[in-house]
C-alpha positions as CSV (number, residue, x, y, z in Angstrom):
1,M,-2.8,-35.1,23.8
2,K,0.9,-34.0,23.2
3,N,0.7,-35.3,19.7
4,S,-2.5,-33.1,19.0
5,L,-1.2,-30.3,20.3
6,I,1.8,-30.9,17.9
7,F,-0.3,-31.8,14.9
8,L,-2.2,-28.4,15.6
9,I,0.8,-26.2,15.8
10,L,2.3,-27.9,12.6
11,F,-0.9,-27.1,10.7
12,F,-1.1,-23.9,11.5
13,Y,2.4,-23.0,10.5
14,S,1.8,-25.0,7.2
15,T,-1.1,-23.0,6.1
16,G,0.8,-19.6,6.1
17,T,-1.8,-18.0,6.8
18,L,-2.2,-14.9,10.4
19,Y,-4.9,-13.0,11.0
20,S,-4.3,-9.4,12.7
21,K,-6.9,-6.8,13.8
22,N,-8.6,-6.5,10.0
23,I,-5.9,-8.0,8.3
24,L,-5.6,-11.4,6.5
25,I,-1.9,-12.3,5.7
26,Q,-0.7,-15.1,3.6
27,S,2.6,-16.0,2.3
28,K,4.9,-19.1,1.4
29,N,7.3,-18.8,4.0
30,I,6.6,-17.7,7.8
31,S,8.8,-17.0,10.5
32,I,8.0,-15.8,14.2
33,D,9.8,-14.0,17.1
34,K,7.4,-14.2,19.9
35,N,9.9,-11.9,22.2
36,K,9.9,-9.3,19.7
37,E,5.9,-10.0,18.5
38,V,6.9,-10.0,15.0
39,S,6.1,-11.9,12.4
40,I,8.7,-11.9,8.8
41,F,6.5,-12.7,5.7
42,K,8.6,-14.0,2.7
43,S,7.9,-15.4,-1.1
44,E,4.1,-14.0,-2.6
45,V,2.7,-12.1,0.4
46,L,-0.7,-11.1,0.3
47,A,-2.4,-9.2,2.6
48,K,-6.2,-8.4,2.1
49,T,-8.3,-5.8,4.8
50,D,-11.9,-6.1,5.9
51,E,-12.6,-3.6,3.2
52,N,-11.5,-5.6,0.2
53,H,-8.1,-3.7,-0.2
54,T,-5.2,-6.3,-1.2
55,V,-1.4,-5.7,-0.9
56,K,0.9,-7.7,-3.0
57,S,4.6,-8.0,-2.1
58,D,8.0,-10.3,-2.2
59,Y,8.1,-9.6,2.0
60,A,6.3,-8.4,4.9
61,E,7.3,-7.9,8.3
62,Y,4.1,-7.5,11.0
63,D,4.9,-6.0,14.3
64,K,1.8,-6.8,16.2
65,K,2.3,-4.9,19.4
66,N,2.8,-1.5,17.4
67,G,-0.1,-2.9,14.8
68,I,2.5,-1.7,11.7
69,I,3.3,-4.0,8.9
70,K,6.3,-3.1,6.6
71,F,6.2,-4.3,2.9
72,K,9.3,-4.3,0.9
73,D,9.9,-5.3,-2.5
74,N,7.2,-5.6,-5.8
75,T,4.9,-3.9,-3.7
76,T,1.4,-3.5,-4.9
77,L,-1.6,-2.3,-3.3
78,I,-5.4,-2.5,-5.3
79,D,-8.1,-0.9,-3.7
80,D,-11.6,-2.0,-4.0
81,K,-12.1,0.6,-6.8
82,N,-9.5,-1.4,-8.7
83,N,-7.0,2.0,-8.1
84,T,-3.1,0.5,-7.9
85,V,-0.2,1.9,-6.2
86,V,3.1,0.2,-7.4
87,T,6.2,0.7,-5.1
88,N,9.2,-0.8,-3.5
89,N,8.7,-0.2,0.2
90,A,5.3,0.6,2.3
91,E,3.8,0.7,5.4
92,Y,0.4,0.5,7.0
93,D,-0.7,1.2,10.4
94,E,-3.7,-0.4,11.6
95,N,-4.5,1.8,14.2
96,S,-4.4,5.3,12.5
97,Q,-5.5,3.4,9.1
98,I,-2.2,5.1,7.3
99,F,-0.5,3.4,4.2
100,K,2.8,5.2,3.2
101,T,5.0,4.7,0.5
102,I,8.7,4.8,0.5
103,G,10.5,6.7,-2.4
104,F,9.5,6.2,-5.7
105,T,5.3,5.4,-6.2
106,K,3.3,5.2,-9.5
107,I,0.1,5.1,-9.0
108,I,-2.7,3.8,-12.1
109,T,-6.1,5.1,-11.5
110,A,-9.2,3.0,-12.2
111,E,-9.9,6.1,-14.6
112,N,-6.4,5.4,-16.4
113,Y,-4.7,8.2,-14.8
114,F,-0.8,7.4,-14.4
115,I,0.8,9.4,-11.8
116,E,4.3,9.3,-10.8
117,T,5.4,10.4,-7.2
118,A,7.3,10.0,-4.1
119,D,6.2,8.9,-0.1
120,I,2.6,9.3,-0.7
121,I,0.5,8.9,2.8
122,L,-2.9,7.1,2.0
123,N,-5.2,7.9,5.2
124,K,-8.4,5.9,5.1
125,K,-10.0,8.0,8.0
126,S,-10.1,10.7,6.4
127,K,-10.0,9.7,2.7
128,S,-6.9,11.5,1.9
129,L,-4.3,10.9,-0.6
130,F,-0.9,13.4,-0.6
131,S,2.5,13.7,-1.5
132,K,5.1,16.2,-0.9
133,K,7.4,15.3,-3.4
134,K,7.0,16.3,-7.1
135,T,4.1,14.5,-8.8
136,I,3.8,14.0,-13.0
137,I,0.3,13.1,-13.8
138,R,-0.6,11.5,-17.1
139,D,-4.6,11.9,-18.0
140,K,-5.9,9.0,-20.9
141,D,-5.3,12.0,-23.7
142,N,-1.9,12.1,-23.2
143,N,-1.7,15.6,-21.3
144,L,0.9,15.9,-18.4
145,I,0.9,17.9,-15.7
146,T,3.9,18.6,-13.5
147,L,3.6,20.0,-10.0
148,D,5.4,20.1,-6.5
149,N,2.9,18.4,-4.5
150,F,-0.4,17.0,-4.4
151,D,-3.7,16.8,-2.1
152,Y,-6.4,14.6,-3.1
153,Q,-9.8,14.6,-1.2
154,K,-11.5,11.5,-2.0
155,E,-14.9,12.4,-0.1
156,N,-15.1,16.2,-2.1
157,K,-13.4,14.7,-5.1
158,I,-11.4,17.8,-4.7
159,F,-7.5,17.7,-6.1
160,K,-5.2,20.0,-4.8
161,S,-1.8,21.7,-5.2
162,I,0.3,24.7,-4.1
163,G,3.6,25.5,-5.8
164,Q,4.6,25.4,-9.9
165,I,1.9,23.9,-12.2
166,K,2.6,23.0,-15.3
167,I,0.9,21.5,-18.1
168,K,1.6,20.3,-21.0
169,D,-1.2,19.2,-23.4
170,K,-0.7,16.0,-25.9
171,N,0.1,18.9,-29.3
172,G,2.8,20.1,-27.0
173,N,1.4,23.3,-25.8
174,N,2.2,24.3,-22.5
């Protein structure tokens, strides 16, 4: 019986997979701090949600008590529509279903728009994406739009910005 229990524990840790509420997390190296209820994932971290969203990173820290996953280094989120968010630091709150990036963030939409900004907040419940930081958008025709901030409402497909807005087309017109 004791050998079976040890085998079961070794099998669990060798597979490199952890299930949270609605997320499957895999990596090459996992360590667990039972006192703090924190799991550390290192090397080729892959997190998948039940909505077919994928987050890849070099490092993740899952706080089971608070339902928060922190991603660090080479973090990429790909949603079910093939929109991609690339950053170095991000955080996902399972309870509020909010994914936020910390610092410089690059977004590549499924329609091939390139967005460079910082500190975005993606709220899955309200289906909104926004940043209060300076943002540059490059469309597929190579036109540039510079904004002080933006708010995109996915449900209504409305893109809003308050403040200074500059548009420079591919021919250099402002």
